[in-house]
C-alpha positions in Angstrom: 116.6 253.0 259.0 120.3 253.9 258.5 121.0 256.8 256.1 124.3 257.7 254.5 125.3 260.3 252.2 127.1 259.6 248.8 130.3 261.6 248.5 131.6 263.4 245.6 133.8 260.3 244.5 130.6 258.1 245.0 131.9 256.7 248.3 129.3 255.7 251.1 130.3 254.6 254.6 128.5 251.5 255.9 127.4 252.0 259.4 129.4 250.0 262.1 126.0 248.3 263.3 125.5 246.9 259.8 129.2 246.0 259.3 129.3 244.2 262.5 126.2 242.2 262.0 127.3 240.9 258.7 130.9 240.4 259.6 132.1 242.9 257.2 135.7 244.2 257.8 138.4 245.9 255.5 138.9 243.8 252.6 135.4 242.4 252.5 134.1 242.3 248.9 130.5 243.4 248.2 128.1 243.2 245.2 125.7 245.7 244.1 122.4 244.0 243.0 119.8 245.9 241.1 116.2 244.8 241.1 112.8 246.7 240.7 114.3 249.9 241.2 116.2 249.0 244.2 120.1 248.6 244.9 121.0 246.0 247.5 124.5 245.9 248.8 125.4 242.0 249.5 128.6 241.1 251.2 130.3 238.3 249.3 131.7 235.2 251.3 135.4 234.8 251.6 135.2 231.3 250.3 132.0 230.9 248.1 132.6 227.0 248.0 132.2 226.7 251.8 129.3 229.2 251.8 127.4 227.3 249.4 127.8 223.9 251.2 124.4 222.7 252.1 122.5 225.1 249.8 120.9 222.3 247.9 119.8 220.3 251.0 116.7 218.1 250.6 115.4 218.2 254.1 115.6 214.5 254.5 119.3 214.4 255.6 120.3 212.0 252.9 122.6 213.0 250.2 120.9 214.0 246.8 122.7 211.3 244.9 121.4 208.7 247.2 117.9 210.0 247.0 118.3 210.1 243.0 119.7 206.5 243.1 116.6 205.4 245.3 114.2 207.3 243.0 115.7 205.5 239.9 115.3 202.1 241.7 111.7 202.6 242.3 111.0 203.7 238.8 112.9 200.7 237.5 110.7 198.5 239.8 107.6 200.4 238.5 108.6 199.8 234.9 109.4 196.1 235.5 106.0 195.7 237.2 104.3 197.4 234.1 106.1 194.9 231.8 105.2 191.8 233.9 101.5 193.0 233.9 101.2 193.3 230.3 102.7 190.0 229.5 106.3 190.8 229.2 109.0 188.4 230.5 
């Protein structure tokens, strides 16, 4: 566990090992997140768009839009089959 002391101005020094592990260098922006009585210091990405790329991957390797279109086609086919079965067109 790394322990640091808060200065009179509220400053803390992030230990070198942690800065290196998370790629924190001068100018890196961080966010303080509070939850359940805990404070987390989270380094923010330089490019949030690039960092978010792939965050919504579905595991199949297909783009989500392609999977959605396939699901819509299957849904359409099921509905058409119901209509035929119950005397529709």
